[in-house]
Each structure stands twice: as structure tokens, then as C-alpha cells.
KEZAPA-964299 format. One record per residue (C-alpha): residue number from 1; z, y, x; residue in three letters. Coordinates in Angstrom, 2 decimals. Example, Ala and Ser with C-alpha at 12.3 -4.5 7.8 and 13.67 -1.06 7.14 Angstrom:
2
num 1	up 7.80	north -4.50	east 12.30	residu ALA
num 2	up 7.14	north -1.06	east 13.67	residu SER
This chain:
261
num 1	up 38.76	north -179.02	east 23.02	residu LEU
num 2	up 40.56	north -181.56	east 20.85	residu ASP
num 3	up 40.68	north -184.15	east 23.61	residu ALA
num 4	up 42.29	north -181.69	east 26.01	residu LEU
num 5	up 44.57	north -180.15	east 23.38	residu ASP
num 6	up 43.12	north -176.71	east 24.17	residu ALA
num 7	up 42.93	north -173.78	east 21.79	residu GLU
num 8	up 40.66	north -171.45	east 23.72	residu LEU
num 9	up 37.58	north -172.20	east 25.77	residu GLU
num 10	up 35.75	north -169.66	east 27.94	residu ILE
num 11	up 32.34	north -171.18	east 28.76	residu PRO
num 12	up 30.68	north -170.73	east 32.13	residu LEU
num 13	up 26.98	north -170.27	east 31.55	residu ARG
num 14	up 24.20	north -169.61	east 34.01	residu ALA
num 15	up 20.67	north -168.95	east 32.75	residu HIS
num 16	up 21.51	north -170.50	east 29.40	residu GLY
num 17	up 22.98	north -173.71	east 30.77	residu ALA
num 18	up 26.62	north -174.66	east 30.19	residu LEU
num 19	up 27.91	north -175.40	east 33.67	residu VAL
num 20	up 31.66	north -175.52	east 33.08	residu GLY
num 21	up 34.54	north -173.95	east 31.23	residu ALA
num 22	up 38.00	north -172.49	east 31.59	residu ILE
num 23	up 40.34	north -174.10	east 29.06	residu LEU
num 24	up 43.60	north -172.63	east 27.80	residu PHE
num 25	up 46.36	north -174.82	east 26.43	residu GLY
num 26	up 48.04	north -174.75	east 22.98	residu PRO
num 27	up 49.81	north -171.47	east 23.75	residu GLU
num 28	up 46.60	north -169.59	east 24.49	residu ALA
num 29	up 46.66	north -167.54	east 21.31	residu ALA
num 30	up 50.16	north -166.28	east 22.02	residu GLY
num 31	up 52.59	north -166.86	east 24.83	residu ARG
num 32	up 52.37	north -167.37	east 27.73	residu PRO
num 33	up 48.82	north -165.95	east 27.84	residu TYR
num 34	up 48.64	north -162.25	east 27.07	residu ALA
num 35	up 45.36	north -160.62	east 26.04	residu ALA
num 36	up 45.11	north -159.08	east 29.52	residu ALA
num 37	up 45.35	north -162.55	east 31.09	residu ASP
num 38	up 42.58	north -163.86	east 28.87	residu ILE
num 39	up 40.36	north -160.87	east 29.69	residu ASN
num 40	up 40.88	north -161.51	east 33.40	residu VAL
num 41	up 39.81	north -165.12	east 32.84	residu ALA
num 42	up 36.70	north -163.97	east 30.97	residu ARG
num 43	up 35.69	north -161.71	east 33.86	residu ARG
num 44	up 36.35	north -164.54	east 36.28	residu LEU
num 45	up 34.16	north -166.83	east 34.18	residu ALA
num 46	up 31.32	north -164.28	east 34.27	residu SER
num 47	up 31.56	north -163.96	east 38.05	residu ARG
num 48	up 31.67	north -167.73	east 38.54	residu MET
num 49	up 28.61	north -168.24	east 36.36	residu ALA
num 50	up 26.67	north -165.72	east 38.43	residu LEU
num 51	up 27.08	north -167.92	east 41.48	residu HIS
num 52	up 26.15	north -171.23	east 39.88	residu VAL
num 53	up 22.69	north -172.28	east 40.95	residu ASN
num 54	up 21.66	north -173.92	east 37.70	residu SER
num 55	up 18.20	north -172.43	east 38.13	residu TYR
num 56	up 17.51	north -174.69	east 41.09	residu SER
num 57	up 14.30	north -176.54	east 41.80	residu GLU
num 58	up 15.91	north -179.66	east 40.36	residu ALA
num 59	up 16.36	north -178.02	east 36.98	residu SER
num 60	up 12.90	north -176.47	east 37.16	residu LEU
num 61	up 11.27	north -179.85	east 37.59	residu SER
num 62	up 13.56	north -181.65	east 35.18	residu GLY
num 63	up 12.42	north -180.08	east 31.90	residu GLY
num 64	up 9.21	north -179.35	east 30.10	residu GLY
num 65	up 7.37	north -176.08	east 29.90	residu LYS
num 66	up 9.18	north -172.96	east 28.85	residu ARG
num 67	up 8.28	north -171.43	east 25.51	residu ILE
num 68	up 6.95	north -168.43	east 27.35	residu ILE
num 69	up 4.65	north -170.59	east 29.48	residu ASP
num 70	up 2.34	north -171.28	east 26.55	residu VAL
num 71	up 1.60	north -167.60	east 25.92	residu PHE
num 72	up -0.59	north -166.11	east 24.57	residu PRO
num 73	up -0.87	north -169.25	east 22.45	residu ARG
num 74	up 1.91	north -169.54	east 19.83	residu ILE
num 75	up 4.17	north -172.58	east 20.27	residu PRO
num 76	up 4.00	north -175.01	east 17.37	residu GLY
num 77	up 7.76	north -175.39	east 17.22	residu ALA
num 78	up 10.93	north -174.16	east 18.87	residu ILE
num 79	up 13.68	north -176.73	east 18.59	residu GLY
num 80	up 13.74	north -177.93	east 15.00	residu ARG
num 81	up 12.01	north -174.79	east 13.70	residu TYR
num 82	up 8.28	north -174.66	east 12.90	residu ARG
num 83	up 6.76	north -171.46	east 14.30	residu VAL
num 84	up 4.58	north -169.47	east 11.89	residu LEU
num 85	up 3.62	north -166.33	east 13.83	residu GLU
num 86	up 4.60	north -163.77	east 16.44	residu LEU
num 87	up 6.20	north -160.85	east 14.58	residu VAL
num 88	up 7.52	north -158.66	east 17.38	residu GLY
num 89	up 7.39	north -157.92	east 21.09	residu GLU
num 90	up 9.79	north -155.70	east 23.01	residu GLY
num 91	up 10.75	north -154.89	east 26.56	residu GLY
num 92	up 12.85	north -158.04	east 26.88	residu MET
num 93	up 11.71	north -160.58	east 24.32	residu SER
num 94	up 9.19	north -162.02	east 21.89	residu HIS
num 95	up 10.25	north -162.58	east 18.28	residu VAL
num 96	up 8.74	north -165.39	east 16.25	residu PHE
num 97	up 8.83	north -166.03	east 12.52	residu LEU
num 98	up 9.71	north -169.67	east 11.98	residu ALA
num 99	up 11.01	north -171.90	east 9.22	residu GLU
num 100	up 13.14	north -174.95	east 8.61	residu GLU
num 101	up 13.16	north -176.68	east 5.22	residu ASP
num 102	up 11.62	north -173.61	east 3.61	residu GLY
num 103	up 14.13	north -171.15	east 5.08	residu ARG
num 104	up 12.52	north -168.47	east 7.22	residu LYS
num 105	up 14.23	north -167.30	east 10.41	residu VAL
num 106	up 13.50	north -165.00	east 13.34	residu ALA
num 107	up 13.66	north -166.53	east 16.83	residu ILE
num 108	up 14.07	north -164.30	east 19.87	residu LYS
num 109	up 12.82	north -165.68	east 23.20	residu VAL
num 110	up 13.08	north -163.87	east 26.56	residu PRO
num 111	up 9.69	north -162.71	east 27.83	residu ASN
num 112	up 8.22	north -163.53	east 31.24	residu ARG
num 113	up 9.61	north -160.34	east 32.82	residu ARG
num 114	up 13.13	north -161.37	east 31.81	residu VAL
num 115	up 12.58	north -164.98	east 32.84	residu GLN
num 116	up 11.77	north -163.82	east 36.37	residu ASN
num 117	up 14.69	north -161.40	east 36.74	residu ASP
num 118	up 18.22	north -162.84	east 37.00	residu ASP
num 119	up 19.89	north -159.58	east 35.88	residu THR
num 120	up 17.66	north -159.24	east 32.84	residu LEU
num 121	up 18.23	north -162.88	east 31.96	residu MET
num 122	up 21.99	north -162.33	east 32.13	residu LEU
num 123	up 21.54	north -159.35	east 29.81	residu ARG
num 124	up 19.65	north -161.56	east 27.34	residu PHE
num 125	up 22.42	north -164.16	east 27.52	residu LEU
num 126	up 25.04	north -161.45	east 27.09	residu ARG
num 127	up 23.34	north -160.42	east 23.86	residu GLU
num 128	up 23.83	north -164.00	east 22.68	residu SER
num 129	up 27.56	north -163.84	east 23.39	residu SER
num 130	up 27.81	north -160.42	east 21.75	residu VAL
num 131	up 26.13	north -161.61	east 18.55	residu LEU
num 132	up 28.44	north -164.61	east 18.33	residu LEU
num 133	up 31.53	north -162.43	east 18.37	residu ARG
num 134	up 30.18	north -159.93	east 15.83	residu LEU
num 135	up 30.51	north -161.21	east 12.27	residu GLN
num 136	up 30.07	north -158.38	east 9.74	residu HIS
num 137	up 27.96	north -157.73	east 6.61	residu PRO
num 138	up 26.21	north -154.83	east 8.38	residu ASN
num 139	up 25.32	north -156.74	east 11.56	residu ILE
num 140	up 22.43	north -159.18	east 11.84	residu VAL
num 141	up 23.60	north -162.76	east 11.26	residu ASP
num 142	up 23.07	north -165.28	east 14.04	residu VAL
num 143	up 22.23	north -168.79	east 12.85	residu ILE
num 144	up 22.04	north -170.57	east 16.18	residu GLU
num 145	up 21.96	north -169.99	east 19.93	residu ILE
num 146	up 20.37	north -172.84	east 21.85	residu ALA
num 147	up 18.13	north -173.78	east 24.73	residu THR
num 148	up 14.81	north -175.59	east 24.86	residu LEU
num 149	up 14.47	north -177.28	east 28.21	residu GLY
num 150	up 15.77	north -174.51	east 30.44	residu ARG
num 151	up 14.95	north -171.57	east 28.18	residu GLU
num 152	up 17.47	north -169.91	east 25.85	residu PRO
num 153	up 16.60	north -168.63	east 22.40	residu TYR
num 154	up 18.45	north -166.91	east 19.55	residu ILE
num 155	up 17.86	north -167.84	east 15.90	residu VAL
num 156	up 18.65	north -165.01	east 13.47	residu MET
num 157	up 18.17	north -164.12	east 9.84	residu GLU
num 158	up 14.66	north -162.87	east 9.05	residu TYR
num 159	up 13.87	north -159.59	east 7.28	residu PHE
num 160	up 10.56	north -159.70	east 5.46	residu ALA
num 161	up 10.46	north -155.90	east 5.11	residu GLU
num 162	up 10.82	north -155.42	east 8.86	residu GLY
num 163	up 12.79	north -152.68	east 10.58	residu SER
num 164	up 13.46	north -149.20	east 9.21	residu LEU
num 165	up 10.76	north -147.96	east 11.57	residu ARG
num 166	up 8.25	north -150.24	east 9.86	residu THR
num 167	up 9.39	north -149.08	east 6.42	residu GLN
num 168	up 9.26	north -145.40	east 7.39	residu LEU
num 169	up 5.71	north -145.75	east 8.65	residu ARG
num 170	up 4.66	north -147.65	east 5.54	residu ARG
num 171	up 6.35	north -145.66	east 2.79	residu ARG
num 172	up 7.38	north -142.35	east 4.31	residu GLY
num 173	up 10.78	north -140.72	east 3.97	residu ARG
num 174	up 13.70	north -142.30	east 2.18	residu PHE
num 175	up 15.35	north -140.39	east -0.62	residu THR
num 176	up 18.57	north -138.53	east 0.16	residu THR
num 177	up 20.59	north -141.21	east -1.62	residu GLU
num 178	up 18.85	north -143.99	east 0.31	residu GLU
num 179	up 19.29	north -142.18	east 3.63	residu ALA
num 180	up 23.02	north -141.62	east 3.04	residu VAL
num 181	up 23.49	north -145.30	east 2.15	residu SER
num 182	up 21.62	north -146.33	east 5.30	residu ILE
num 183	up 23.75	north -144.07	east 7.51	residu LEU
num 184	up 27.03	north -145.24	east 6.00	residu ILE
num 185	up 26.13	north -148.89	east 6.42	residu GLN
num 186	up 24.88	north -148.36	east 9.99	residu ALA
num 187	up 28.15	north -146.65	east 10.93	residu VAL
num 188	up 30.13	north -149.52	east 9.39	residu ARG
num 189	up 28.20	north -152.00	east 11.51	residu GLY
num 190	up 28.68	north -149.93	east 14.68	residu LEU
num 191	up 32.39	north -149.50	east 13.90	residu ALA
num 192	up 32.77	north -153.28	east 13.53	residu ALA
num 193	up 31.10	north -153.72	east 16.92	residu ALA
num 194	up 33.36	north -151.08	east 18.47	residu LEU
num 195	up 36.41	north -152.93	east 17.12	residu ASP
num 196	up 35.24	north -155.89	east 19.23	residu LYS
num 197	up 34.77	north -153.67	east 22.29	residu GLY
num 198	up 30.97	north -153.49	east 21.99	residu VAL
num 199	up 28.81	north -150.38	east 22.43	residu LEU
num 200	up 25.27	north -150.83	east 21.10	residu HIS
num 201	up 23.59	north -148.15	east 23.32	residu ARG
num 202	up 20.17	north -148.42	east 21.65	residu ASP
num 203	up 20.58	north -147.30	east 18.04	residu VAL
num 204	up 17.22	north -146.39	east 16.50	residu LYS
num 205	up 15.14	north -147.25	east 13.40	residu PRO
num 206	up 13.51	north -150.14	east 15.30	residu HIS
num 207	up 16.91	north -151.89	east 15.50	residu ASN
num 208	up 18.07	north -151.36	east 11.91	residu LEU
num 209	up 16.96	north -153.84	east 9.25	residu PHE
num 210	up 17.18	north -153.91	east 5.46	residu MET
num 211	up 17.88	north -157.18	east 3.70	residu ALA
num 212	up 16.29	north -157.96	east 0.34	residu ALA
num 213	up 19.56	north -157.12	east -1.43	residu ASP
num 214	up 19.63	north -153.61	east 0.08	residu GLY
num 215	up 22.26	north -154.37	east 2.73	residu ILE
num 216	up 21.53	north -152.67	east 6.05	residu LEU
num 217	up 21.95	north -154.70	east 9.26	residu LYS
num 218	up 22.35	north -153.43	east 12.82	residu VAL
num 219	up 20.47	north -155.65	east 15.26	residu GLY
num 220	up 19.16	north -155.97	east 18.82	residu ASP
num 221	up 22.23	north -155.79	east 21.06	residu PHE
num 222	up 20.16	north -156.40	east 24.20	residu GLY
num 223	up 21.48	north -153.25	east 25.91	residu LEU
num 224	up 25.05	north -153.57	east 24.65	residu ALA
num 225	up 28.03	north -152.86	east 26.89	residu GLU
num 226	up 31.15	north -154.96	east 26.42	residu ILE
num 227	up 34.66	north -153.74	east 27.20	residu ALA
num 228	up 36.59	north -155.79	east 29.79	residu ASP
num 229	up 33.40	north -157.41	east 31.12	residu GLU
num 230	up 31.49	north -156.59	east 34.28	residu ASP
num 231	up 28.75	north -154.06	east 33.67	residu SER
num 232	up 25.13	north -155.08	east 34.21	residu LEU
num 233	up 24.13	north -151.42	east 34.50	residu THR
num 234	up 23.83	north -149.93	east 37.98	residu ASP
num 235	up 25.42	north -146.50	east 38.62	residu PRO
num 236	up 22.96	north -143.79	east 37.66	residu GLY
num 237	up 20.80	north -146.19	east 35.65	residu GLN
num 238	up 19.75	north -144.74	east 32.31	residu LEU
num 239	up 19.35	north -147.31	east 29.53	residu LEU
num 240	up 18.11	north -146.77	east 26.03	residu GLY
num 241	up 15.10	north -145.26	east 24.27	residu THR
num 242	up 14.44	north -141.70	east 25.41	residu ARG
num 243	up 13.67	north -140.29	east 21.98	residu ALA
num 244	up 17.03	north -141.49	east 20.64	residu TYR
num 245	up 19.40	north -140.88	east 23.56	residu LEU
num 246	up 22.40	north -138.61	east 22.97	residu ALA
num 247	up 22.41	north -135.44	east 25.16	residu PRO
num 248	up 25.53	north -136.49	east 27.08	residu GLU
num 249	up 23.88	north -139.80	east 27.99	residu VAL
num 250	up 20.87	north -137.99	east 29.41	residu VAL
num 251	up 23.15	north -135.58	east 31.28	residu ALA
num 252	up 25.51	north -138.05	east 32.90	residu ASN
num 253	up 24.81	north -141.56	east 31.63	residu GLY
num 254	up 28.09	north -141.60	east 29.70	residu ALA
num 255	up 27.63	north -144.00	east 26.78	residu HIS
num 256	up 30.44	north -144.13	east 24.22	residu SER
num 257	up 30.98	north -144.82	east 20.54	residu HIS
num 258	up 30.17	north -141.12	east 20.03	residu LEU
num 259	up 26.74	north -141.52	east 21.58	residu SER
num 260	up 26.14	north -144.58	east 19.36	residu ASP
num 261	up 26.94	north -142.43	east 16.34	residu GLN
């Protein structure tokens, strides 16, 4: 960026690999580039990345094994992080507990189903971009987004107490005061995401985490929808967890900030 005197870079990524970029000059933050122009460029970048064949046989043979290829055995390390155990498995990813210099982190890696589906892989990568743009006390902090060989992974803060679902099953109901605090903090996190044009679309106790200091964090933006970006959801496709879907989403698939709330 410095060498080209650019102030804004829109990366072109395909399957986790940086394959190019659109660079804006020193006036990118103001004139002559309006916000609408920049949004058009972002959509163009997404479309271009879709057509880049970075997942070719050349790239397949060029790197080592994927993290997922060692399953069910736990990898000894991911990047510079020493893996301790598998702490979670979902529809799209495995989550490992790892550490670096005594600091514990959670590392999310796309599972084999996602690895073999281009659309699901793009959704995983979109979650990475979403998390990078969302910086708020009530949203899970991202430490690093990187690739190992040809496999992307997301390094996030780790919550020893687990999700609210885990806590509810272990201890039972929260008190009224605790529940109100949880709801207020969750709404603050969702509002911060909405300010950035992001709908979560999968709010549930499994995706809410409590830090040791009592701060609630909204996490898992794997199904998020981003304003001004091409949708990865086909018409009529219903995404989310059935038990937690808002009635209007079930009726017509219409996600909004209201359905998040």
C-alpha cells in the first residue's frame, strides 16, 4: 500500500489465497470515490475471486496436507499455535483449543464437507472478512486469520466457560439480573454488527459466549449476510437453526435485524 501510495485495498481471495487486489489512490476515503463506488468495487472483487482457479491441481500438489486430512487424529500444531484438544464441532467447522506462549486461543478450521464445497468454503471465508470488520466489546475478538498450506483458519479468543448453551446445561437458569445483562449485551453486539451492514442470522445460546470478566460476546458469523455484497443464499433457501428461527423467517425467508433480535 505504501509503495503504491494507496489508502484502500480490496483483496481478491479465492479459497483463502490472496490472488490480487483492487487499489484505490490517496483520495479513496473521500473524493473522487464515493461510498457507492467503493461498494461496487467490493462486489466486483467478490465476483472476480469466484472465477480465479486458485484451487487448481497445481496448488493441490504444491502444499502439504490440510489440517482436516489428519482427522480424526488431532494436529500437533496449526501455524505457530500448539494444539491442545478439539473443543467443538459444528456443521461447517472444527474448533481447536490451542496455545502460544501460555495464551490460550480457539482456532476454527473448515470441516471436510466445507472443504469439498466451493459455496460453503466461500461462506467460511466470508465469516473471516465479517469478523475483521467487526470490532466491538460484545463481539468475539479475532486474533489472526491465516492459511496453512491451502487451508484457511481463524484464530479467536478462547472462552474457558464455553457457550451460554454449555453454561445453561451445567448450571441451569440464570438469575433475572444475569439474563437481563446477557440480553442487553447481546443486543449491543448485534447492533454493532448491523451498523456495519451485517445480519447474524443464527443467534442462539450456542453462539453467545461469556468472558471471565462477565462480558458477553456474540460469535459464529458463519451464516451472516452482508449488505452490498452478493448473497450466498439461494432463493427459497432457509438458513439458521430451526428452534431459534423467527416466525417471519420460517414463513418467507426474510431475515432482518428484527429477526436477529
